N, C-alpha and C positions, 0 to 999 in steps of 0.2 A: 747718297745717290749722286753720281756725277751730274753736273749742271746740264750737260748736253742731253742726258737722258730725261731730265726734268722738262727741258724745253720741247724735246721730241714728244714726250707724253702729253704735254699741254696742247700741242696742236692736234694730236690724235683725239683728244678728249673734247675738243671744242664743240662737236655736234651732239654732245651727250644729252642735251635737254629734250631730245626727241622722244616720243612714245612713252607709254607707261603712265600709271596713276601719279598724281601729285601727292607727295608725302612731305608734310611740314612739321610733323611731331617733334617736340623738343627732345633732344638726345644728349645735351651737354650741360644744362644749367639746373642746379639743385634748387635755386631760389629764383625769384623774379626781381628785376630792377623796378618793376611797376608795383611797388608795395607801400607807397606813401599814403597818408591818411586820405587824400583826395582820390587816389586810385582805388583804395579799398571802399570808399563811399560810393564811387561810381559803379564798382562791381556789385556791391550789395543792392544798390538801387535797381540795377538791371535784373539781377536774380530774384528780386522781389516782384518785379513786373512780369517776369517770365521764368518758368522753371529752369533750374540749372541744366538739367539733362536736355531740355529742348534747345536752350541756347547753343549747347555744344553740338547736338545732332543736326540742327539746322545749318550750322556752319559747315560741318562735314559734308552735308548734302550739297551745299553750294560749291564746296571745294571739288566735289566729285564731277562737277560739270566743267571743270577747268582742265586744260592740257598743258604740260610743261612748256612747250614751245610758244604758247600764247597766253600764259597766265598773266593776269593783270589785277592789281589791287583794287582799282576802281570798279572793274567789272564784277569782281568777286564780292565787293561790298554792296553793289547794286542788287545782285542776286540774293545775298544774305538778308539785306534789309527787306526786300520784297517778300521773301518767304516768311520772315518773322511777322510782317504786318498781315499776312494771310491768317496767321494764328491769332494775333492780337493787333487789330488795326490801330490802336492807340499807342503801341509800343514806340518809344522815342529815345531809347537809351543805348544806341549802337556802340558808342565809345565804351560804356561800362560793360557791354556784352563782350567786346574784344578783350578788355582787361580780364574779365571773368574767365573767358576761354583760355587765356594765357595761364591763369592759376591752375587750370586743369591740364596743362601741358599739351594743349592742342597744337602749339607752336612755341618757338622761343622768343626771346626779347627783341631780336633783330626783326623778325617778322611782325611782332607787335608794333614796333616803331614804324615800320613801313605802312601797316594798316591804319594806325592812328593818324599818321600824316595824311594819308588818302582821305580819311574821314573828316579831318579838319578842313581840307580843301573842298570836299563834297558839300559840307554843311556851312560853308562860308556865306555870311550874309552881306550882300552888297550895299555899300554906302557910297554914294557919289562924293568925290572929294571936293572940298572948297577950293576956289581959285588959288588961294595962297599956298595950298598943299602941292600944287603942280609946278613942275620945273619948266622954265622957258627953254624951248628947243629951237635950234636954228631952222630956218626954212630952206634947207639944202636938200639936194637930191638923195643922199643917204637916208635922211630922216623921212623923206617922202616915200622912199622905197621900203623903209621899215613899216610904215603904215600899210602899204600894199601887201607886204608879207603877212602882217597880222590879220588883214582882212581875209586872207585865204585860209586861215586856221579853222578847222572843223572839229567839232566835239568827238567825232569818230572817223578815223582815217585808216583804211586797209586793216592790217592786223596789229597796228601799233596801239599800245596802251597810252592813256592820257599823259602819264609822266614822261614817257619817251617823246610824245608829240610836243610837249612843252619844252623839253630839253632841246629838241631839234629846232624849234621855233627861235629860241634865244640864240642858238649857235648861228643860225642864218642871219639874224639881225646884227649880231656882233661882228660878223664878217664884212658887213657893208662899209664900216668906217670905225677906226680906232677911237674917234671922238664920242661914239655912242657908248654910254656907261649904264650900268644897272640902274642907277638913279633915274634914268630917263624912261624906264619901262612903264612906270605908273602913268606918266603923261601920255606916252605913246598908246597904251591900251585905252586910256580915257578918250583921246582924240579919235581913235578908230571907232570907238563906240558912239561918240557924239556925231560922227559923220554917217552913222547907221550902216557901217560896213560889216559889223558883227552883231550877233544877237545878244540879248541880255544874258542868256544862259552862258554863252561863250565868254562874255566880258566878266561875268561872275566867277567862272572857272579861272580865267587868267589872273584876275585880281587875287583870288584865293591862293593860287599857286605862288604868286609873287609875295603876298603878305606873309604867308606861312613858310616861305623859303623852301619850296618843294625840292629844289636841287641840292639842298644841304645834306640830303640823305646819302648821295653817292651810290645808292642801290635802288633797284626796282625789285619787285617780287620775282620776276623772271631771272634777273642777273644773280640774285641771292640763291635761288634754287639751283642754278647752273654751278655756281661756286661751291656750294655745299656738296652737291652730287659728285663733282670732280674730286673734292678732298676725300670724300668717303670711298670713292672708287680706288684712289691711290693709297689711302691709309684707312682701311676698314677698322672700325672700332673693335678693340679686343673685348671690351665689356660694354654692351649696349645699355646697361643700367647704371654705369658710372657717371656721376654728375658732380659738378663743383659749384659751390656758392661763391668762391673767390672771384671767378670771372664775371659774376654779375654785380660786383661792387663797383661803385662809381669811379670812373677814371678822373683823376684830379683835373679840375678846370675845364672839363669837356661836357658835362651834363649828359653823359651816357655811360653805359657800363664798359668795362674793359673789353669784353667780347664783342659788344656792339661796335666799339671803336676799331677793333681788329678787322672784323668782317666788312665794315664800311670803307675802311681806308686802304686795305691791301687786297691785291688780286690773289686767286688761289695759288698761282705760281710763286708769288712773293711770300705767301704764308709757308709754303713748302720749303723754300730756300731758308727762311728764318728758322723754321723748325730744325732744319739740317744743321744749323750752327750749334744749337743746343744739344742735338744728338751727338755731334762730334765732341763737344765739351764733356758730356756724360761719359762717353767711351774713354776719353783721356783720364778722367778722374777715377774711373773704375779699373783702369789698367794696372796690373800688379807690377809692371816693369816699364821703365823708359830709359833709353841710353842715348849718348851722343857718340857718334862714330867719327874718328879723325882719320882721313885717308892721306896717303902719299899719292904718287901719280897713278898707282894701280890698286893697291890693297889698303884695307883698314889697318892702321898701325897702333891705334889706341881706342879703347872703349871706356867711356866715362859714364858710369851708372848714376842715375839721379835718385836721391833719397825721396821719401814721401813728400816732404815739404817742398822740395825743388820741383817735383812733378806737379804739385798743386799750383805753384807760382807759374810754371810753364803753361799749364792749361788755362789759367786766368789771362796771361799775356796773349795767348793765341786767341782767346775769346774776344779780347778788346780789339785785337788786330782784325779779326774776321768781321766784327760788328762795324768797325770803321770802314772796311773795304766794301761793305754792302752799299754804302752811299755812292761808290764809284761803279757799282754794277749797273749795266744797261737797263735791267728790269726794275731798278729802283729810282732811276732818273734823278740822282743826286740826293735822294732822301735817305736818312740814316735812322732805322728803327731803334727805339730805345729798349732798355732792358726788359720792361714790362711787356712790350710788344712781342719780344722773343719768347718769353715765358708763356704767354697766352697762346701764341702760335704753336708752341711745342705741346701744350695741353690739347689744343684743337686736333692735333695729329696723333694724340695718344702716346707721345714720347715721354711726357711727364704726367703721371697719374694724378687723379683728383686728391688722393690722400696727401701727397706731397704739397700740393697747392694750398690745402687747408693748413698745413704746418707753416707754410710761408706766410699765410694770413696772420698767424698768431704772433709773428715777429714784425708786423707791419710798421711798428715804431721806427724801424731801421731807416726807412726812406722818408721820414718826416723832415721836410726841408728846413724847419725852424731849429733843428738840433745841430750841434757842432759835430765834427768828425768823431771826436772822442766820446761824446755822448752816445752817438750811434754805435760806436765800437763797444761801449759798455753794455748797451742793450743786446748786442750780438753775443757777447761773451756770456751774459747772464741767461740768454735764451738757448745757448748751445746744448745744455742738458736735455731740453725738450726735443730739439730737432735731431739730436744724436740717437734718438730711439729708432730712427729709420736706418735700416741695415745697409750702409754704404761704406766704402773703404776709407781708411784714414788718409790724410790727417784730419779732415773736417767733414767730408761727405759733400754731396751735391748741393743741398739747400743752403747750408752755411757758406759754401763757396759762393753761391749766387748772392747771398746776403752781403758778403764782404765786397763783392763787385758793386752792389747798390750803395754801400757806405761810401766807397771811393768816388762813384759817379755823382752822387747827389751832394757830397761834401766838397768835391773838387780837390781832394787831397789824395796822397798815395801813402799807404801804410808800410810799404816795403822798405826795409832798411838797406838803402842802396849804398851806404857807407861801409857795410859789413863785408870785408874781403872774402869771407868764407861762403857767402851766398852767391850762387850762380844765377838764380832767377828769383 
């Protein structure tokens, strides 16, 4: 799809969150990232204190009270907890209930992450800091103004969710003076509270949001819902039952799944642009014919056909070029997505099916950073027989082609024989 069409669609779809029921049901993940022993223990404890069906139905009931344009994780959890306590006043396992509902596919891992963060902030226990824990802040007008801004913070303001209110608060403070750093917030919150300019409840929330790094999510329930709805509108899922366990595997060094990383770090428009790169790669690899036309001033005077290997190399070179160019794209602001971001984005849009992602998972040794280029290449060659079962055109097919890209990107070497005069690409 031409970029201009994508941009035009993006602006048309911006009010999409209006009207209609809120649907959070998981539609892309075969497993859950929240399957550690501690997660399972919390889930089992919640389902022991309250029937599984009640945990789920009570959540769905709370969700039915939400509307897309105003959905808020904090409000949703307030309603959910209140309804659970009507059934069992001693119930105190909300975190486990949220993980349990995820196991029942009430929502996906990204929603789970948003809800668990909100619950951590909601359940934060306030401990007043010792003097040595506080940062000395200058008695200047910007810092005095920061205290005034904090004093005006309310636990409920208009139709804003608490996460948006907290985000707006920090933005206002940081605008005052560049010398105000995140490290100062603990002291600023404490000083505002000591002056009795905010209530204990407000101070507890601000400290909980700061301590648990609420802003690290990059997503609210409202922005997540809008993003997913926009993607599904533009790229309807061909198979609503198709799910992948590959996208729920942990992204290296990020402490979250690959799909969580994609949805939290990229906008819907960026995801579509990234998916389009893989879509073009696939089209080139599946094309039965590619030629170079040489022109004089008016007409083509020579046609140079490319053999399968040359078509393969051309497709890979174009992939590298287009991936690099993404960093210069206005909508990426200098950021260049890596190979895995492109693959997960293409799965999110249905360009790469789950079956191929699972094959890709089986050769994951390929991008082990501790292996040398030739060790990775050896894994790739030995794995070729398994990935070749997918019916794609020669010389290697889509997944082995992507595996070769990974070898070269992670090993920092190039396997093309550039000294061979018979090789065009």
